[in-house]
BANUDREN-14118 format. One record per residue: z, y, x of N, C-alpha, C, O in turn; residue in one letter. Coordinates in pm, 1 decimal. Each point is the difference from the previous one (the first is absolute). Layout:
N
Z_Y_X_Z_Y_X_Z_Y_X_Z_Y_X_A
...
This chain:
74
13041.2_11009.1_12819.6_-25.2_-38.6_-126.4_-149.0_56.8_-38.6_-91.2_-62.6_-54.1_X
93.3_232.2_107.9_-178.2_8.2_-18.2_-80.6_-59.9_18.2_-100.2_-13.9_-70.2_X
144.7_-71.4_241.8_-77.0_-1.8_82.8_-32.2_-162.6_-107.4_-47.3_26.1_-110.7_X
56.3_-85.6_122.0_4.2_-126.6_-102.4_-111.7_40.9_-75.8_-109.5_-52.0_21.6_X
128.9_169.3_-137.9_-29.0_12.4_-90.3_-114.2_4.7_41.6_-71.9_-83.9_-54.2_X
-13.8_191.8_181.9_-96.2_12.1_19.7_-66.1_-60.0_42.6_-115.1_14.3_-41.2_X
134.7_-104.7_133.9_-57.1_-130.0_12.6_1.0_-112.2_-56.0_-7.8_-105.1_63.6_X
19.3_113.3_-215.0_-33.6_-56.2_-110.9_-91.7_42.5_-20.4_-105.9_-56.5_27.2_X
112.3_145.3_-69.9_-112.1_85.9_-35.1_-138.0_-24.9_6.0_-88.1_-41.2_-75.5_X
108.9_112.2_286.0_-100.8_-67.0_31.3_-60.5_-105.4_19.4_-121.1_-2.8_-21.4_X
199.6_-128.6_73.8_-40.9_-97.0_21.5_-95.7_-22.2_-163.0_-121.1_-21.9_4.5_X
188.5_30.5_-125.6_-84.5_-7.8_-122.0_-139.3_72.6_-12.1_-85.1_-49.3_-74.0_X
49.4_207.2_169.9_-122.5_31.3_-12.4_-70.6_-103.7_87.8_-99.7_-35.1_-63.1_X
104.6_-17.0_156.6_-1.2_-62.9_74.3_-98.3_-113.5_-1.4_-110.3_-18.9_51.2_X
198.1_-55.7_-135.5_4.2_-106.2_-70.0_-126.8_8.7_-146.1_-72.9_-84.7_-51.6_X
93.4_208.7_29.9_-113.9_56.7_-184.3_-117.1_-48.0_114.9_-54.8_-110.2_-0.8_X
30.9_213.0_94.2_-131.8_-13.2_87.1_-28.3_-108.8_29.8_-112.4_-28.8_-41.0_X
162.4_-51.7_96.1_-42.1_-66.0_100.4_-83.3_-123.5_-171.8_-114.2_-46.1_0.8_X
183.5_33.6_-78.9_15.1_-81.1_-132.6_-202.8_51.0_-101.3_-76.9_-84.1_-46.7_X
55.4_235.6_47.6_-123.8_18.8_-46.5_-101.5_3.8_126.0_-108.2_58.5_-4.8_X
159.8_-133.3_126.5_-69.9_61.8_96.6_-73.6_-139.9_-13.3_-118.1_1.4_34.8_X
157.6_-94.1_-69.4_-36.5_-162.8_31.4_-16.4_-24.9_-172.6_1.1_-120.9_-23.2_X
-14.5_197.1_-91.0_-67.4_-28.7_-105.8_-103.9_30.6_25.2_-79.0_-89.7_-29.3_X
0.6_235.3_100.8_-82.8_60.7_36.0_-74.1_-121.9_102.7_-118.3_33.9_2.3_X
127.5_-109.2_49.0_-17.1_-118.3_110.2_-112.6_-124.0_-168.3_-112.2_-50.0_-8.9_X
222.1_57.6_-71.9_-113.6_-127.6_-12.2_-49.9_26.1_-163.7_-27.7_-83.7_-85.9_X
27.9_229.3_78.9_-162.5_53.4_-80.3_-92.2_-25.8_66.8_-12.6_7.4_122.3_X
-104.8_-61.1_-253.2_-140.9_28.2_117.5_-63.3_94.4_40.6_5.4_-29.6_119.4_X
-56.8_112.6_-121.5_-89.7_109.8_34.3_-72.0_67.0_-116.6_-71.0_-68.0_-74.1_X
81.8_157.1_61.2_-43.2_46.2_-171.1_-198.2_-16.7_9.4_-86.6_-20.8_-85.0_X
85.2_37.7_197.4_-206.3_-38.0_42.0_-53.1_-100.6_-6.7_-115.9_-26.7_31.6_X
233.6_-71.0_-93.5_-115.6_-210.2_69.9_29.2_10.8_-154.2_-60.9_-77.6_-73.7_X
128.1_146.2_32.2_2.2_-88.6_-204.7_-141.5_75.1_-57.0_-14.3_120.6_-20.2_X
-88.2_-231.1_-0.1_-96.4_86.2_-77.8_6.6_40.0_-147.1_89.5_-39.6_-74.7_X
-206.3_134.2_30.4_22.8_-65.3_-162.3_-157.8_-1.7_5.4_-96.4_52.3_56.1_X
133.6_-149.3_-154.0_-166.9_-59.4_-89.4_-24.2_85.5_-153.1_68.0_20.0_-100.6_X
-231.6_22.9_157.1_15.0_60.8_-129.6_-134.0_-10.3_-52.1_-112.9_22.1_43.6_X
159.7_-60.2_-143.7_-147.1_-88.9_-165.9_-110.9_139.7_-54.8_35.4_116.0_-20.7_X
-120.8_-151.6_12.6_-59.3_47.1_-112.2_114.1_-20.9_-163.3_49.7_-105.0_-40.4_X
-39.2_231.2_-15.6_9.1_-24.5_-156.6_-102.6_-32.5_-59.5_-88.3_-45.2_72.9_X
59.5_53.3_-213.9_-164.2_-50.9_-91.2_93.4_36.4_-132.4_113.4_47.4_6.2_X
-195.4_-84.1_-142.4_53.0_76.7_-116.6_-94.8_-102.5_-57.3_-122.3_2.1_13.7_X
217.6_-123.0_-102.0_-25.6_-75.1_-110.9_-159.4_83.1_-131.3_32.1_88.2_-79.6_X
-157.5_-130.4_85.1_-31.1_23.7_-65.5_-36.3_-22.5_-122.7_-108.7_34.7_-46.2_X
194.8_-92.8_-13.8_53.2_-20.7_-65.8_122.8_118.3_-121.1_-19.4_66.1_-102.0_X
145.9_-96.7_195.2_132.8_88.5_-53.5_-9.2_135.0_86.3_58.6_95.7_-50.5_X
-124.4_-73.3_174.8_66.1_62.5_105.1_65.5_15.6_35.4_28.0_117.8_22.2_X
50.4_-211.3_13.1_150.7_-25.7_39.4_-46.6_-33.3_225.6_-67.0_-91.5_47.8_X
125.7_188.3_14.2_14.3_-27.9_115.8_37.5_-129.9_66.7_71.9_-67.9_-73.3_X
-103.1_2.9_210.1_21.7_-125.5_47.4_-58.0_-8.1_172.1_-62.4_95.2_47.0_X
83.6_-183.5_11.3_-12.2_11.6_110.2_-152.4_-116.5_10.9_-3.8_-105.4_-63.5_X
-123.5_158.5_166.1_-96.5_-31.1_-70.2_-2.1_-192.5_31.7_-62.3_-82.4_-67.0_X
146.0_56.4_181.5_18.2_-151.5_-8.3_47.7_-100.1_-102.2_-7.6_-122.3_-11.6_X
64.9_231.6_-65.0_14.7_-92.2_-152.3_-38.4_30.7_-123.9_66.6_-23.7_-100.8_X
-205.6_92.4_104.6_-102.3_27.7_-77.1_-77.0_-117.6_16.3_-15.9_-58.1_107.3_X
-47.2_13.7_-252.3_-82.2_-69.9_1.1_-140.9_71.0_2.1_4.7_123.0_2.5_X
-88.7_-162.8_-3.0_-153.1_69.6_26.9_-86.8_-95.7_-110.5_16.3_-120.3_20.1_X
-110.2_156.1_-139.1_-56.3_-46.6_-37.6_-113.2_164.7_-52.9_27.1_115.4_-33.0_X
-144.6_-189.2_50.3_-144.0_81.9_-61.0_-11.4_162.9_77.5_-70.3_88.7_-48.4_X
145.3_-72.2_163.9_38.2_37.9_153.3_137.0_122.0_-88.1_-11.8_114.3_44.2_X
74.2_-121.9_-102.9_106.2_-0.1_-63.5_113.4_-27.0_27.6_15.4_-121.5_12.2_X
107.5_202.1_9.7_131.8_-48.7_38.2_115.5_-5.1_-132.1_15.5_84.6_-88.2_X
23.7_-153.6_99.0_92.1_-121.1_-138.7_140.0_-2.6_53.2_14.0_-41.2_115.1_X
134.3_95.0_-209.9_115.3_6.2_75.9_27.9_-173.4_-88.9_110.8_-35.9_-39.9_X
-191.3_-16.5_31.2_51.4_-174.2_-63.2_-68.7_-71.0_-42.7_-93.0_58.1_-56.0_X
85.8_-189.3_50.1_-184.2_-94.1_-70.8_7.7_67.7_-144.2_-109.5_35.3_-44.0_X
209.4_-13.6_-28.8_8.9_10.1_-103.2_-81.6_133.8_-65.1_-57.5_0.8_-108.8_X
67.8_111.5_203.8_-86.6_104.6_68.2_-120.1_-2.6_-50.8_-60.8_43.0_-98.0_X
36.4_-131.8_231.3_-134.3_-20.3_13.0_-93.0_-105.0_-82.5_-116.1_-34.4_22.6_X
205.4_-4.9_-125.5_-104.6_-98.3_-82.5_-0.6_122.5_-171.2_-71.4_-17.5_-98.7_X
160.6_115.2_116.7_-4.8_142.7_-99.2_-112.6_79.5_38.6_-59.8_57.6_-90.9_X
23.2_-44.7_198.6_-94.5_107.6_84.3_43.0_137.5_-2.0_98.5_55.3_-48.7_X
-172.6_-24.9_97.6_-2.2_199.9_-19.3_0.6_14.7_-132.1_-84.6_-47.2_-76.0_X
193.8_122.6_40.3_2.1_120.1_-80.2_-89.2_111.1_-63.0_51.3_90.1_-66.4_X
């Protein structure tokens, strides 16, 4: 009876190790992931920070929205 329980325990450990090995094969390497960094700018009217690609430029100043662009710098 002890031999059967020991074989079941060993089988479970082997099965668990095999599954974790297969999962590690499916994950992409960490070094292939690219991080995109974008400059943050401050709205000239309200001071909120936003990505440069979302800001609107007017007269050399950056704004968070067309409404603040119309209102101008505070």
